[in-house]
N, C-alpha and C positions, 0 to 999 in steps of 0.2 A: 514555359511560363516563368516570368521573373517575379520572385517572391521577396526580394530584398534581404535584409539581414534578419536572422532568427531572433525572436524575443526571449527564447529560452532553449537550452540544449541539455541532453543527458546521455546516459550510456547507450540508449537505443534509438534516439530520434532527436530531431530539431523541430521547434515549434515556431510557426510564422503567423503573423497577423496580415491578412490579405482581404481587401474589400469587405471589411467588418466581419470576417470569418476567421476562425482559427484553423490552420492547416498543420497537421502533424506529419512530418516526412521521416520515414523510418530508414535506418542505416542499412546498407546493402548486405551485411553479414547475417542478417536475421532471416528466419524461414519465410518463404513466400506467402504464408498464410497469416503472418503476424498482425497485419492491419485488420483483416477480417475478424480474427480472433478477439482482438481488443475491442473493436467496434461492437461485436455481438455482446460482450460483457457490459459495455456502457449502455447499450440498448436495453438489456435486461433490467439494469438498475433503473433506467428511465421509465420503463413500462411498469415497474413496481411502485412508482410514485416517489422515488428518491430524487432529490434536486440535483440533477446532473445536466451538463450541456447536451443538447440534442445532436445526434449524429446526422449529418446532412448527406454525406457521400463517402464511399470507400472506392478508391481508384488508384491509378498510377500517375504521378506528376513528375516530369523530368526524368522518367525512367525508374522512379522509386515508388514503392507502395506508400499510400497516404490515407489519412482520415481527415475529412473536412467536417467541422462541427461549429455550432453557434459560438459566438464570442461573448464571454461573460465579463463585463467591465466591473472592476472593483479592485480592492486590495485583499491579499490573503490574510488570514488570521495570524500567520507567522509574521508578516510585515507589520501588522498592527501591534503585535506583541513587542516587537523590537522598538516601536515608536513609544510605547508606554508599558514597561514591564510590570508596573503596578496593577495592570488589568489582566495579569496572567490567569488568575482563577476564573475570571469572567469568560475569557476565550476558551479555556480548557473545559468549562462547564458547557459552553455552546457546542464544543466538539464532541463531548461525551454524549450529549443528547442526540446529536446526529449519528454517532456511531451506534447507539442503541437502536435508532430507527433502522439502520442498515441490518443490524443483527436480528431484528424481528422477522426478517424475510426468509422463507424457506425456498431456496432457488431450485429451478428445474433446468436440466441440460446445461450445467455449468461445470467447468473443470473442478475436479475434486482436490481439496487441499492435501489430503493424504498422498495422492499420487504426485502432486507437484513437489511436496517436501521430500518424498522418497527419491525422486529423480535428482533433486538438488544435492541431497546428502551423498548420494552415490557418486556424484561428480567431483566432490571436494578432494583436492590433492593433499591437503594438509592433514587429513585424517587417515589413520591406518584401517585395515580390514576389521579389526576387533572393535574399534570405536564406531565405525559405521554400522556394524552388526548390532551393537548395543543400542545405538540411536534408533535404528529401524525397528528393533524389537519394542522399544519404548513407544515409538510412534504408533505401531500397530496395536499396542495394548490399551491405548487411551480410548475410552468410549465417549461418544458425543453425538448430539443431534446436528446434522449438517445445516448450517445457516449461512446466509450471505456474509462474506468477509471481504473487506476492501483490500487488505494485503499491504497497503502502503499509506496508512491513515495517519496524517499529522497536520499541524496547523498550516503548513505551506501548500497543502492540497485542498484547502478550504477557502473559497473566495466569498467575501462579504459584498453583496450587491443588492441594492433596493430593499434593505432590511431583511434579507434572507441570505442564507449561506449555501453556496453551490459546491458540490464535491467533484473534483477532477481526478484524472489519472487512475483509470480502472484496470490497467494492464495486469496487475497482480491479484485481482479479485478471484475468489474461488468459493466453493461450497465446503465449509469446514467448521472448526470449533471456534466459537467467539473468544474463548480464553486465549487461544493462539494469536488471534488478531489483536487482542489487547496487549499481549506480551510483545508482539512485533512493534507496536507503537511505543511501548515503554523502552524497548531496546534502541529504537531510533533516537529518542530523546536523550537517553542516559549517557551517551558518549560525551556530549558537549554541555548538556543541561540536566545534570542529575537531580537537582531540586525540582525542576519542571516535571521530570519523569516520575518522581515520587508523588508529587501533587496530582498528576494525571491518574495514576493507578489508584490512588486513595479515593479520588472522586468517583472513578468508575465503580469501585467496590461499594462505596456508600450508596450510589444510585441503583445498583443492581442486586446487592446482597452476595455477590461473589466474594470469595476470600482471596487474599494475596497468594496463598499457597496453591490454590486451584490454578491461578494464572501462571505462576512461576513453575508449575510442573512442565510447561512447554519451553522453559528457558534453553536447555541444551539443544533441543531440536531446532528451534527458530534461530539460535545463534549459529548452529552448524549450517543451516540452509543459507543464512546470510553470507557465510564464507564463499558460497558458490557464486555470488553475484559479483565478486571482485571489484567492489566499489573503491575507488582510489582514496576517498576521504575516510574510509572505515578503518579502524584500528584492528587489524587481524589478530594480534596477540590478545586483545581484549576478548574477542569472540572465542578464541581457543581456550582462554581461561574460564569462560562461562561454561563451555562444553565439558571441560575437565572437572570443574567445581561440582557439577551435578552428576 
């Protein structure tokens, strides 16, 4: 099948627009169950009433595993933010409302955040055994009710279309602590847009009654897990500093 040029690409996959559908083609190095795993997470969110693209098919295209889903036409809140940064609070408030909607859901049969983070921390080469042991002990000591967490929630994964916002990219979703999910969003913003990060966490706390200290208890754990992702644009020294700071 000829798909043309991708409209987006990342560490794990390329995204194509074909016959008014979005097709996500996964890289060959990933486990053979990756497409089915991600699709099941997105279907769970869809069935819970979260505004997400409908999954239409999981198959192999041109020898690679793929997910075909409905095409959502519009601009991301991230794109709109860059067009008019004076509207930052408006877009952040919209995102916080959506994230709260996600966090109200108690998921069933979903990957556990604690297991996912444990595996990531154990794989990080930049940390020694003592650091990993301390982080895993802290992770296992935190008590929380498992709620649906997106895992990669930010303005560029929110598409404004027909006066509603649709949430994409559910590959990192899990059943976990909402405070960890909030800190993960803060961490993603803070490298390049610290003011945006601070405004975001302030709005989330105002809307929910959570405290900043509750959220930042997760800082070293989420920063350490982020190291395992080996993202080329991420400042590794910054992450190590956060781990050591706490």
